[in-house]
matplotlib code that plots the C-alpha trace (Angstrom):
import matplotlib.pyplot as plt

x = [-9.5, -8.6, -10.6, -9.3, -5.7, -6.3, -7.7, -4.6, -2.4, -4.2, -3.9, -0.2, 0.3, -1.4, 0.5, 3.8, 2.9, 1.3, 3.1, 6.6, 6.8, 8.1, 7.0, 5.5, 7.6, 6.5, 3.6, 3.8, 4.6, 4.1, 4.3, 7.4, 9.8, 7.8, 8.8, 7.7, 7.3, 10.6, 12.4, 11.2, 13.9, 12.5, 11.3, 7.7, 6.6, 3.1, 2.9, 2.4, 1.4, 2.8, -0.2, -2.6, -0.6, -2.6, -0.1, -1.6, -2.9, -0.9, -3.4, -6.4, -7.6, -8.0, -11.7, -13.7, -14.6, -18.3, -18.0, -16.1, -12.5, -9.8, -8.8, -11.9, -15.3, -18.2, -21.3, -24.4, -28.2, -29.3, -26.3, -25.3, -24.3, -20.7, -21.1, -22.5, -25.7, -25.7, -24.5, -27.2, -25.6, -26.4, -26.7, -24.0, -26.0, -23.0, -23.1, -25.9, -29.1, -28.7, -25.2, -23.0, -23.7, -21.6, -21.0, -19.3, -16.8, -13.3, -10.8, -13.1, -11.2, -10.7, -10.8, -7.0, -7.2, -9.7, -12.5, -15.1, -14.3, -16.3, -18.9, -22.6, -25.0, -28.8, -31.6, -34.3, -36.7, -34.8, -34.2, -34.4, -32.4, -32.8, -31.9, -30.2, -33.6, -36.1, -34.0, -33.1, -29.5, -27.6, -24.8, -21.5, -22.0, -25.4, -28.7, -27.9, -28.8, -25.3, -26.2, -22.9, -21.4, -17.9, -17.0, -14.0, -12.9, -10.6, -13.1, -16.2, -18.0, -20.4, -20.6, -22.9, -20.4, -22.5, -24.6, -27.8, -28.8, -30.4, -34.2, -34.9, -33.4, -33.5, -35.4, -35.0, -37.7, -38.8, -38.2, -35.4, -31.7, -28.6, -27.2, -23.7, -22.7, -19.0, -15.9, -13.7, -10.1, -10.3, -6.8, -4.0, -3.0, 0.4, 4.0, 4.2, 3.4, 3.2, 4.7, 5.8, 9.0, 9.7, 10.1, 10.6, 7.8, 8.2, 5.9, 6.5, 10.1, 10.3, 11.7, 11.0, 11.0, 7.9, 10.1, 10.6, 14.2, 15.3, 18.5, 18.2, 21.3, 22.7, 25.3, 27.3, 29.2, 32.9, 34.8, 31.6, 30.7, 27.4, 27.3, 24.9, 24.8, 23.9, 25.4, 23.3, 23.9, 23.3, 21.2, 22.5, 20.6, 20.1, 19.5, 20.5, 22.5, 19.6, 18.6, 21.9, 21.4, 21.3, 21.4, 22.7, 24.8, 26.2, 27.2, 30.0, 27.6, 27.5, 31.2, 31.7, 28.1, 28.0, 25.3, 24.9, 24.6, 22.3, 23.2, 26.8, 26.1, 28.8, 29.2, 30.1, 31.0, 31.2, 34.7, 33.5, 34.0, 32.8, 31.2, 33.8, 33.6, 34.5, 38.0, 39.0, 39.4, 40.0, 41.6, 41.6, 43.8, 46.9, 48.1, 51.4, 52.4, 55.6, 55.7, 58.7, 58.4, 59.5, 60.6, 57.9, 54.5, 52.5, 49.7, 50.1, 47.8, 47.1, 46.4, 42.9, 40.3, 40.8, 40.7, 43.4, 42.4, 42.6, 46.3, 49.7, 52.1, 55.8, 58.5, 62.0, 60.6, 59.0, 55.2, 53.2, 50.2, 47.0, 45.3, 48.5, 51.3, 48.8, 45.2, 43.4, 40.5, 39.4, 42.6, 44.7, 47.1, 48.2, 51.2, 51.4, 54.8, 56.4, 58.5, 62.2, 63.3, 65.4, 62.5, 61.2, 57.4, 55.6, 51.8, 50.1, 46.4, 44.8, 41.3, 39.1, 37.5, 34.2, 32.1, 30.6, 27.5, 26.4, 28.0, 26.0, 26.2, 26.8, 23.1, 22.0, 19.6, 21.4, 23.1, 24.2, 23.7, 24.3, 21.6, 21.2, 19.1, 22.2, 21.1, 22.6, 20.3, 20.6, 18.4, 17.8, 15.7, 14.0, 13.2, 14.9, 15.8, 17.7, 18.0, 20.5, 20.1, 20.9, 17.6, 18.2, 17.9, 14.9, 14.7, 12.1, 10.1, 10.3, 12.2, 14.2, 16.2, 19.6, 19.0, 18.3, 15.3, 13.5, 9.9, 9.6, 12.5, 16.1, 18.6, 21.2, 24.7, 24.8, 27.6, 28.3, 29.4, 33.0, 32.8, 31.4, 34.5, 36.5, 34.3, 36.8, 36.2, 32.5, 30.7, 27.8, 24.5, 25.6, 23.1, 23.9, 22.2, 23.9, 22.9, 23.9, 24.0, 21.1, 22.4, 22.8, 19.7, 19.6, 19.2, 19.9, 22.8, 23.5, 27.0, 27.0, 29.5, 32.3, 30.4, 27.6, 24.4, 21.9, 18.3, 16.4, 13.9, 10.4, 7.4, 6.0, 4.4, 0.6, -2.2, -4.0]
y = [-5.2, -1.8, -2.4, -5.8, -4.5, -1.7, -4.2, -6.4, -3.4, -2.6, -6.2, -6.2, -3.1, -4.6, -7.9, -6.1, -3.6, -6.0, -9.2, -7.9, -4.4, -3.0, -0.3, -1.3, 0.0, -2.3, -4.4, -8.1, -10.6, -10.9, -7.1, -5.4, -4.5, -6.6, -7.5, -10.1, -9.0, -10.5, -8.5, -5.1, -3.4, -0.2, -0.6, 0.6, -0.9, -0.2, 2.9, 2.2, 5.5, 5.8, 7.9, 5.0, 2.2, 0.3, 0.7, -2.0, -4.4, -7.2, -6.9, -7.8, -11.2, -14.1, -14.4, -11.2, -10.0, -9.9, -6.4, -3.3, -3.0, -0.3, -1.9, -3.4, -1.7, -4.2, -3.4, -5.6, -5.5, -3.3, -1.1, -0.2, -2.8, -2.8, -2.5, -0.3, -0.7, -2.3, 0.2, 1.5, 2.3, 5.2, 4.7, 6.1, 8.0, 8.5, 4.8, 2.8, 2.4, 0.4, -0.9, 0.8, 1.4, 3.5, 2.8, 6.2, 4.4, 3.2, 0.6, -2.4, -5.4, -7.9, -11.6, -11.8, -11.4, -14.3, -15.8, -14.6, -10.9, -11.3, -8.6, -9.8, -7.9, -7.5, -5.6, -4.3, -1.3, 2.0, 2.8, -0.7, -1.6, -5.4, -6.2, -9.4, -10.6, -8.9, -8.3, -10.5, -11.6, -11.2, -13.8, -12.9, -15.7, -14.4, -16.3, -18.0, -15.1, -13.6, -11.1, -11.4, -8.5, -7.3, -5.3, -2.8, -3.1, -0.1, 2.3, 0.7, 0.4, -2.4, -3.0, -5.5, -6.7, -9.4, -9.0, -8.4, -6.6, -8.7, -8.7, -7.4, -4.0, -4.1, -1.2, 1.0, -0.4, 2.5, 2.4, -0.3, 0.1, -2.1, -2.9, -4.1, -6.2, -6.3, -5.0, -1.9, -1.2, 1.8, 1.6, 4.1, 4.8, 5.9, 5.3, 8.2, 7.4, 3.9, 1.2, -2.4, -3.6, -7.2, -7.3, -3.5, -1.1, 2.6, 4.9, 8.6, 9.1, 5.8, 2.6, -0.5, -4.3, -6.5, -9.4, -9.6, -8.8, -8.4, -6.4, -3.7, -3.7, -0.9, -2.6, -0.6, -2.4, -2.6, 0.2, 2.3, 3.6, 4.4, 8.2, 10.3, 13.7, 16.3, 19.1, 18.5, 15.2, 11.5, 10.1, 6.6, 4.1, 4.9, 2.3, 0.6, -2.6, -4.9, -3.3, -4.2, -6.2, -9.9, -9.3, -11.1, -12.9, -11.5, -13.0, -12.2, -10.2, -7.6, -6.7, -3.0, -2.2, 1.3, 2.8, 5.2, 3.5, 5.6, 3.5, 4.7, 7.9, 7.3, 5.9, 2.2, -0.3, -4.1, -5.5, -9.1, -10.1, -7.3, -3.8, -1.0, 2.8, 4.6, 6.1, 3.8, 0.3, -3.0, -2.4, 1.3, 3.2, 5.0, 7.8, 9.7, 13.3, 15.2, 18.9, 21.2, 24.2, 27.7, 28.7, 31.4, 29.9, 28.1, 26.9, 24.4, 22.6, 18.9, 16.5, 15.7, 16.9, 15.4, 16.4, 16.5, 13.1, 11.3, 12.0, 11.3, 14.2, 13.8, 16.5, 15.0, 11.7, 13.0, 12.7, 15.8, 16.3, 17.2, 20.3, 21.4, 21.3, 21.6, 21.9, 21.0, 22.6, 20.9, 20.4, 23.0, 22.2, 25.0, 24.5, 26.4, 27.7, 28.0, 24.9, 25.4, 25.0, 22.1, 20.3, 17.1, 17.0, 13.7, 13.4, 10.0, 9.9, 7.1, 7.6, 10.0, 12.8, 11.1, 11.1, 7.8, 8.3, 4.7, 1.4, -1.5, -5.3, -7.2, -8.3, -4.7, -5.5, -3.9, -0.6, 2.3, 5.7, 9.4, 11.6, 15.3, 15.7, 15.2, 11.8, 8.3, 5.5, 1.8, -0.2, -3.9, -5.4, -2.2, -1.2, 1.5, -0.1, 2.9, 6.6, 8.8, 12.6, 15.6, 15.2, 11.6, 8.0, 6.5, 2.8, 1.0, 4.2, 5.2, 8.4, 8.5, 11.5, 10.9, 7.2, 4.1, 1.8, -0.7, -1.4, -4.2, -4.3, -3.4, -6.2, -5.1, -6.7, -9.6, -10.0, -11.9, -10.0, -11.1, -10.0, -6.6, -5.8, -6.0, -3.5, -0.8, 2.8, 2.6, 6.0, 7.0, 6.1, 2.9, 0.0, -3.7, -7.0, -9.1, -12.8, -13.3, -9.8, -10.1, -12.7, -15.1, -14.0, -11.8, -8.1, -4.8, -2.7, 1.0, 2.5, 5.3, 6.8, 4.4, 1.2, -0.9, -0.4, -3.2, -2.8, -5.8, -7.5, -7.8, -9.9, -10.4, -7.3, -7.2, -4.8, -5.3]
z = [-66.1, -64.7, -61.6, -61.1, -61.5, -59.0, -56.4, -56.8, -56.2, -52.9, -51.8, -52.6, -50.6, -47.6, -47.9, -47.9, -45.2, -42.8, -43.5, -44.1, -42.8, -46.0, -48.5, -51.8, -54.7, -57.6, -58.7, -58.1, -60.9, -63.8, -64.4, -65.6, -62.8, -60.5, -56.9, -54.5, -50.9, -49.8, -52.5, -51.2, -49.2, -47.8, -44.2, -43.5, -40.2, -38.8, -36.6, -32.9, -31.3, -27.7, -26.6, -27.5, -25.8, -23.2, -20.4, -18.2, -20.8, -19.1, -16.2, -18.4, -17.2, -19.5, -18.5, -18.3, -14.8, -13.8, -12.5, -13.6, -12.4, -12.7, -16.0, -17.5, -17.9, -18.1, -20.2, -19.8, -19.0, -16.2, -15.2, -11.7, -9.2, -10.3, -14.1, -16.9, -18.9, -22.3, -25.0, -27.3, -30.7, -33.1, -36.8, -39.1, -41.7, -43.9, -44.7, -46.5, -44.6, -41.4, -42.4, -39.8, -36.1, -33.7, -30.0, -29.7, -27.4, -28.2, -26.8, -26.7, -25.6, -28.5, -28.5, -28.5, -24.7, -24.5, -26.5, -24.0, -24.9, -28.2, -28.2, -28.3, -30.6, -30.0, -31.7, -29.4, -28.8, -28.6, -25.0, -23.7, -20.6, -21.0, -24.6, -23.5, -22.2, -24.5, -27.7, -30.7, -30.8, -34.1, -34.5, -36.2, -38.8, -39.6, -39.9, -43.2, -45.5, -45.8, -43.0, -41.1, -39.1, -38.2, -35.1, -35.1, -31.4, -31.6, -33.1, -31.5, -34.9, -35.9, -39.6, -41.4, -44.0, -45.7, -48.8, -46.8, -43.6, -40.9, -41.4, -37.9, -38.9, -42.7, -44.2, -41.1, -38.9, -36.7, -33.0, -33.1, -32.2, -32.0, -28.6, -27.6, -24.7, -24.1, -22.3, -22.7, -21.5, -19.2, -17.6, -18.1, -21.7, -23.0, -22.2, -19.8, -16.1, -14.8, -17.1, -16.7, -18.4, -17.6, -13.8, -13.6, -12.8, -13.8, -11.9, -12.8, -11.5, -9.5, -10.8, -8.7, -9.1, -9.0, -7.6, -3.9, -2.7, -6.3, -7.2, -9.8, -11.9, -14.1, -16.3, -18.9, -21.6, -22.1, -20.3, -19.8, -16.4, -14.6, -14.6, -12.5, -14.2, -11.5, -9.6, -6.5, -4.7, -4.5, -1.7, -0.6, 1.5, 5.3, 7.9, 11.1, 11.6, 11.3, 8.0, 6.3, 3.1, 3.9, 7.7, 9.7, 7.1, 3.9, 0.5, -1.8, -4.0, -1.2, -1.8, -2.0, -0.8, 0.7, 2.9, 5.8, 9.2, 11.4, 14.5, 14.3, 12.2, 9.6, 6.1, 6.0, 3.3, 3.1, 2.3, 1.7, 5.3, 7.6, 7.6, 8.0, 8.4, 5.2, 5.6, 8.4, 7.0, 8.8, 12.2, 11.7, 9.3, 10.8, 8.6, 9.1, 8.5, 9.1, 9.6, 8.9, 11.2, 10.1, 13.6, 14.1, 13.2, 15.9, 13.5, 10.7, 8.3, 8.7, 5.8, 7.2, 9.6, 13.1, 16.8, 19.4, 21.0, 17.6, 16.9, 18.4, 18.2, 18.8, 18.6, 18.3, 19.3, 22.5, 22.8, 23.4, 25.7, 23.9, 25.1, 26.8, 24.1, 21.2, 20.2, 17.0, 15.1, 11.9, 9.9, 11.8, 14.7, 17.0, 19.3, 22.6, 21.5, 18.1, 17.2, 16.3, 12.7, 13.9, 15.5, 13.8, 14.2, 13.5, 13.4, 13.6, 12.7, 14.8, 13.5, 11.5, 13.3, 13.9, 17.0, 18.0, 20.1, 20.3, 21.4, 19.9, 19.9, 16.6, 16.4, 16.6, 19.5, 22.5, 22.7, 25.0, 23.4, 24.2, 22.8, 21.8, 25.0, 27.2, 28.3, 28.2, 27.1, 27.7, 25.3, 25.2, 22.3, 21.5, 25.1, 27.1, 30.4, 31.8, 31.0, 32.8, 32.7, 34.8, 36.7, 37.7, 36.6, 34.8, 35.2, 33.1, 32.9, 36.6, 37.2, 40.4, 41.6, 43.4, 43.8, 41.7, 42.0, 39.8, 39.0, 41.6, 44.0, 44.8, 45.6, 48.1, 48.2, 50.7, 53.3, 56.5, 59.6, 58.9, 55.3, 56.2, 58.1, 54.8, 52.9, 51.7, 52.8, 53.6, 53.9, 56.1, 54.6, 52.8, 53.2, 53.0, 53.7, 56.4, 56.4, 60.2, 61.7, 64.1, 66.6, 63.7, 61.9, 58.7, 59.0, 57.1, 58.2, 57.7, 58.0, 60.6, 63.1, 61.9, 62.3, 60.6, 62.6, 62.7, 61.4, 62.6, 60.5, 62.1, 61.3, 57.8, 56.4, 56.7, 55.6, 58.9]

ax = plt.figure().add_subplot(projection="3d")
ax.plot(x, y, z, "-o")
ax.set_aspect("equal")
plt.show()
């Protein structure tokens, strides 16, 4: 009776632990103070160790692969050629003779991932590389002599759990071993490193989405805010016009989007209708400041950084000339002479003190830009068609000094003789095309000594 009672206690513990996730505190009915599993109240869930979690278990295919992958290691006859050899087990001599065999490998993939992950057991000559062909297969249900087996996929242990040991190994037949054909999980393990949570992928310090063009949302509850706790800085998205989200159209969900535009070199935000420079606003923000002079000082502090061409300065209603009446450095304005205490000084900030180095079309495909190399670039659809520098003009890659030419030809302005007389203030060396300047025939003309001189056109050009 004592043994039977002890076994029922063990079963009750397992029932409550596995089935209900609670601790066993009392024996089941009909004992005194007994409790059914649903009456136990102390939580005792099974432990799931983070360091043993199969991080990429979701990538295990429903049908086993024929060759080893980064996730699944394949074991079958032969070895090499993309898989590993059948695993020869060693006997566990701490158990009864021939009852338990060890693969000495863990993390075998169980049948919950697919029926075909069931390990296959063979008995063959020790050292065999072809037990699937030359060995004897042992079926899980046995041969009818209660010689069944059980495989612990986590520990990699084969145990003959029936009343008898299969006859092919019973009694410790010399020179025989158990072999296992199956599959092991060999992907990353643990919650540190790469992990997949729904549609989010966490790889070390990077969080990304597995969905194309998906938005990652940080959504606090109630009046909570998203806080970035650092003393260093926050890097925001950087891109050109064509890389704006939703380009070339934008939806209402883009409202308040902020980014750095490296076409214009400034911060910009989307107001629901258009992209605007941060601090300027639609149509440009005009701020106003009044200064009360002390009668002696020439330098005063402005409410924002600016430059002398970005503000309008009026003293007693009279506009002042920048660079002459005043100059500006940062947020300081310096007058050429000290204003009187009776002077009313008004400052209008027309724009922030930003320098625009690029003029670009709305599609972001054509622009004119000044560069740090003291050049002016004209670009159409990604190709520089003209670059102007101190050494000359480059047109479609051909550098020309002191004149302009194209890859193939240069088209001159066309006039008649009558029209050429109306050219305003021509200078020596100008060249034009005159459609009737050579006794009614076309010719070129060069301006020299106060008149257009004819350059007659001869016969067609010829290499011979």
